[in-house]
ZALUMLUM-781596 format. One record per residue: x, y, z of N, C-alpha, C in turn. Coordinates in steps of 0.02 Angstrom, whole numbers, plus 50000, padded with zeros to 5 digits. Example, Ala and Ser with C-alpha at 12.3 -4.5 7.8 and 13.67 -1.06 7.14 Angstrom:
<pts>
506604971650390506154977550390506604983550390
506424988850354506844994750357506455000250394
</pts>
This chain:
<pts>
556595621153710556545613853716556285611053650
556595605653626556375602553564555695599253574
555265599753523554585597153530554565589753545
554955585353512554915578253530555065576953604
555555580553631555715579653702555155582253745
554845587653725554295590653763553745585653776
553595581453726553035576953732553215569953756
553845568953773554045562253798554385562453866
554555568453890554925568953953554525572954004
554495570354065554145573754119554665576754166
554975582454143555455585754187555085590654232
555455594154275555145598554324554705603954294
554935607054240554555612454208553895609854179
553935604354141553345601554110552865599054164
553135595954216552705593454271552325599254303
552645604954313552305610654343551745613254299
551865613354233551355615754187550745611054188
550875604554184550325599754183549945599654249
550315600554304550015600054370549565606054385
549635611354348549235617354359548495615754352
548305612054299547605610254289547375605254342
547805600654360547635595854413547495599354479
547915604154497547835607654561547185611554565
546905613454508546285617354507545665612954517
545745606354517545175601754526544965601354598
544325599554609544105597954677544405591154697
544365589454761544695583454786544435577154751
543775576754740543495570754708543735570054637
543775575554600544005575254531544755573754527
545135576154577545845574254581545915566754590
545495563954633545525556754646545335552854583
544835555354546544635552054484545215552254433
545555557954429546135558554385546665553254402
546785552254467547265547254490547045540254470
546405538754479546145532154459546255530954384
546125536054343546205535254271546945534354254
547375538554282548085538354264548415531854285
548205529054340548535523054367548215516554344
547575516754325547245510354313546765510354253
546405515654242545845515454195545955519554132
546585520554113546735523754049546585518853993
546345521453936546165517253879545635512053897
545115514353929544565509953949543905512553922
543445508153914542765509753893542415513753948
542095519353931541835523953981541305520654025
540865516553996540345513254036540655508254085
541185505154066541525500354110541835503954170
542145509754157542435513654211541895516054260
541335518354232540785520454275540555514754320
540525508754292540305502954330540775501354387
541425501454373541915499854424541945505154479
541855511454461541965516954508541325519754539
540755516554525540115519054549540095519754625
540445515254661540435515454734540955520254762
541395522754720541945526954743541815534454734
541375536154686541265543154669540525544554664
540335550754679539625552654679539335552854609
539735554954559539495555454490540095554654443
540225548454424540815547154382540765550654315
540185550354283540105553354217540255560954219
539995564354269540125571554275540865572854286
541175568854329541895569754342542305568754279
542125563854238542485562754175542415568654128
541825571654127541735577654085542145583454111
542215584154177542645589354205543365588354182
543605582254187544295580754166544385582054092
543875580454052543915581653980543925589153965
543515593054001543495600253992544165603554009
544525600554056545185603054077545745600254033
545555596353982546035593053937546505588253973
546275585454029546665580454065546525573454039
545965572554005545815566553967545455568653904
545375564153857544895565253803544515558753792
543905559453769543465553653759543395552453685
543625546753663543655544953592543195539053580
542615540353549542125535053534541975530853596
541845534353651541655531453715542225527753750
542835529253729543415526653764543785532453797
544025531253857544395536453895545125535953876
545415541553854546115541753836546465547253877
547065545753899547465550653935548175550553905
548445556453892549125556953865549625553753913
550135550653885550635547153926550945551653979
551075557953962551375562454011550905563754069
550265564454055549785565554109549715559254152
549735553454120549715547154159550325546754204
550905548654178551515548554219551465553554276
551155559354262551055564354315550635561454371
550085558154354549655555254405550025550154447
550425545954416550795540854452551335543954497
551625549454473552125552854514551795556154574
551195558854566550825561754623550695556354675
550495550454654550375544854700551015543054737
551565542754700552205540954730552425545954783
552335552454768552555557654814552115558054876
551495555954870551045556054929551225550654979
551525545254956551655539555001552355540255031
552425545255074553085546755102553315541255150
552855537055172553045531755219553165525155183
553205525255116553395519255080552825515955042
552975510155014552515506754969551865504755003
551875503355067551285500955102550735506355105
550935512655097550455518155098550245520355028
550505517054977550375518954908549645517354890
549305522054856548605520854836548565515854778
549025516454731549055511754674549775509254667
549845503054647550495500254628550475498954553
550925502254517550925501654444551605499454417
552065497954461552735495754442552815488454462
553015484254415553055477054428553535475354484
554105478654486554605477154538554355479154607
554015484854611553735486954676553175482254698
552775480054649552235475254666552525468854694
553045466254662553375460154686553655461154756
553935467054768554235468454833553715468154889
553145471154877552645471454931552275464854938
552205461054884551875454554889552315449254921
552965450154916553425445154941553615446155014
553525452255040553725453755108553115453755154
553005448355189552435447755234552625450555302
552425456655316552585459955380551945462555412
551945463455478551335465855513551125472755488
550475474155494550215480655475549835480455410
549345484855403548925484955344549285488255285
549035486955225549285489855164548715493655132
548825500055115548275504455094548085503755020
548465500254980548375500054908547665497954889
547365501654841546705499854816546735497054745
547305497954711547365495454643548065493154627
548125487354595548765484754570548695483654495
549135486854458549135486354385549845484254365
549945477754356550615474854351550695471154285
551255472454251551415469054188551985464154198
551895458154170552415453054176553085455354150
553075459654098553695461854067554135465754116
553835468354170554215472254219554485467954276
554355461454273554545457054328555135452754306
555665452754346556265449054328556285442154361
555945441454417555965435154454555245432854467
555105429954523554435427854540553985433754556
553345433054541552855438254557552795439154632
552765433654668552735433954741553055427654769
553325428354829553655422654861553285420554925
552735423954939552355422554999551625421354980
551345415654998550665414054978550135418155015
550365422255063549905426755099550015434055078
550305435055020550485441654998549925446754997
549305444554982548735449154978548365449855044
548585446355096548195445855157548095452555192
548585457055188548545463555222548215468955179
547995467055119547715471955073546955472155078
546715474355134545995474255148545605479455108
545965484055073545635489255033545695487954958
546015482454938546145481354867545495480254829
545385484454778544775484054737544905481954665
545495483754639545635482754568546295479154560
546275473154531546885469154523546945467054450
547485469254418547615467354348548355465154343
548455458954324549125456254315549145452954247
549605455054204549625451954138550085455354090
549845456154029550265458653976550465452953931
551105452553914551345446953873551335440653915
551335434953882551295428553918551855428053969
551695426054031552185426254085552785421654073
553375424554082553995420654080554335420654149
553965422654199554235422854266553935417154307
554265415754362554025410354405553395412554441
552865408554436552245409954472552125404254521
552165405654586552035400354636551345397254626
551285390954643550665387254633550195387654692
550355391854741549935392354801549775399654815
549155401054830548935407654850548355406754899
548455409054961547975407455013547435412755023
547515418554991547045423955007546985428854949
546365430954936546215436754894545715441054932
545775447654930545325451954969544595451654945
544135451654991543425451554975543195458054944
543595463354950543425469954923543525470454848
543795465354816543955465754744543325467054702
543385471854657542855473254608543075470954538
543715471054525543985468454462544545463554477
544495457654449545025452554454545205450454383
545765453054359545995451954290546715449354293
546805442854283547455439754295547615434954238
548045437154192548295432754139548755427354169
548665421154148549115415954170549065414254244
548485415054274548395413354345548635406154356
549085405054406549435398554410549045392954444
548525394554482548175389454520547585386454482
547355380654504546785377354471546115379954497
546115383654553545505386954578545715392854621
545245397254634545375403054677545425400754750
545725404954793545775403154864545085401654892
545015396554934544355394254957543985399355000
544355404055031544015408955074543865415455037
543975415654971543835421754933543085422654925
542825428354946542115429954940542015435154886
541645433554832541595438054774541005442854778
540795444654838540175448554844540195455354811
540785458354804540835464954772541105464554701
541245458554677541575457654613541125459754555
541375464354514541015466554454541235462454393
541875460954390542135457254332542715452754351
542715446654324543275442054332543495439954262
544145440254250544415438554184545085435154194
545145428754176545735424854191545965420954129
546185424454076546395420954015547055417254025
547165412053986547795408253987547975405854057
547485404454097547615402454166547565394854173
547735392454233547665385254249547005383654282
546545388454284545915387454318545515381554289
545305377154333544855371754315544155373054342
544125376754397543495378954427543655385154468
543145389054484543275395354520543515394054590
543215389354625543435387754693543155381054716
543445378554770543195372454801542575374054842
542145369054852541575369954896540985373054862
540545376154903539895378454880539855385954867
540435389254865540445396454852540095397854785
539665402854783539285404454722539445411454698
539405412454633539505418954605538835421654581
538695427954594538055430954575538125433754504
537865430154455537945432154386537535438354368
537085440354413536715446654401537165452654414
537665451754457538105457354475538805456654447
539005450654428539695449354408539735447054335
540195450054298540295448454228540935444154222
540895438954182541475434754170541795436954104
542325440754108542655443554049542405450554035
542805454653999542605461453982542035461353931
541645466853927541055466953883541225468553811
541815466253788542025467153719542595462253707
542805461553645543325456753629543995458453660
544405453353672545075454453701545505458753657
545425458453591545825462553547545705469953558
545115471653585544965478753598545185480753668
545385476153708545505477253779546195480053791
</pts>
């Protein structure tokens, strides 16, 4: 196999080789690998620890385990994962959700995200993280203002990338109270849904949005627990 192809293609042979180290991990470290590959790649290590403190018993130790297995490397306190390993993690998530998108742990494809946000059907949705880029969306992000209503486990929401050229509806009636990260470029509304409770929110970041205020009424944000914007410049983000 030619070397350039080896490092850019995740075929069956390469997937088996990479998955060998993943399979040797304990369940918690496997889950941490999935979180990194689907959402927290190229992130500041302290920020990841902050977001995942409630999900894992010892995030720092788990990151060192992944680094020792060469599944990530830590570069000046930033977590880096090779593109092939990130693709492996996302493929593992996809294969686990044999019953479809509603059982997916993370949504990282713009078209799939649009599909699940636009189809309001009975039953809960298991997703805990949505990492969506506008460049992957051909039409509207969502067509139903209750798109997030069934996502009672959603903790991490990031929508953005290049400036949105897709249709963004001006109404959104619900965001899950479980959110720990709310990062939405070009948010279309002038305030957040009135019933959104930010009690678990660690960080909110809404650049290039239409926000005039966070919400209507007397809802308060606890600035001791919640950060407005990432703890470094956007150019580093």
